[in-house]
N, C-alpha and C positions, 0 to 999 in steps of 0.2 A: 324480771329483774336480771337474771343470769343471761338471758338472750341479749338484752341491751348491752350489758358489759362486754360480752364476747363479740357482739356485732360491731361496737364502736372501737374495740381493740383492733379488730381486723380492718375496719375502714381506716383507722389511723395508720396502720401499716401500709395500706394501699395508697392513700392520698398524701401521707407524709407532710401534712401541714395542719397545725392546730387551729388556726383561724378558719380555714376551709371546713374542717370538721365541725367546729362550733356553729358556723352558719348553717350547715346542712342539718345538724341536730336540732337547732332552734326552729328552723323552718318546718321540719318534720313534726316536732311536738306541737307547734302551733296549728299545723294541718290536722293533726289528730284531734285537737280541741275543737276546731271549727267544723269538722266532718262527723262529729259524734251523732248527729241526727240521721246520718246516712249509713254509717258502718257501726253495727252494734258492738263490735270488738273494741272500738275506740271509746266506749262509754266508761269512763273512770273519773274519780274525783280530780279536781283541778290540781290539788297538791300532789297527788300521785303522779300525774303527768309532768308537772313542772319541777317538783322537788325530788321525788324518788327517781323518775326516769331521766329527765334532762340534767339536773345538777349532779346527783350522786352516781347513778349507773352510767350515764353517757360520758359526762365530763370528768368527774373525779376518779372514777374507777377505770372505765373503758379507754378513754383517750389518754389519760395519764399512764396507764399500763402500756399502751401502744407507744407513747413517747419514750418511756423507759426502755422498752424493747428495742426501739430504733437506736437509742443511745448505746445500749449494750452491744448491738450489732455494728456500731459505727456507721450507720446509714445516714446520709445527708437528707435534710428536709427539702421538699419541693417548694418553689415559690410560684404559685399559680397566677399571680397578678402580673400583667405586663408592666414593665418598668420604664419604658421610654416611648417616645412618639413613633419611632420606627416599628416597634412591635404592634402598636395600635393600628397603624396604617396597614401593616401586613395582615392583621386579623380582619380588618374591614374589607380589604381586597379579597381575601379568601372567602369571606362570607358572601360577598357580592358574586363572585365566580360560581359558588355553589348554588346560589339562587338562580343564576342564569342557566345553569345546567338542568335544574329542575323544571324550568319552564319551556 
């Protein structure tokens, strides 16, 4: 529980976007639930994974403490989503160029 809180506090400080952290946290907890058969450490009750870990430790404590820390330090949030067509074209171009270099 404590590791989840500290981990998502630190991730919030690095990523600086609540939406991005929520997506990452949700995907990780769903991955834990689906890989329980493969990794013994992931075997826990569904309510422990979803309520205790995702909702309380990750979101309410870890991410909100990170958000509070960012506000206290007057640090701006990042916007990880491209906002216009030009950015999307640039991302696609860079992706294609990287693929060409790999082949």
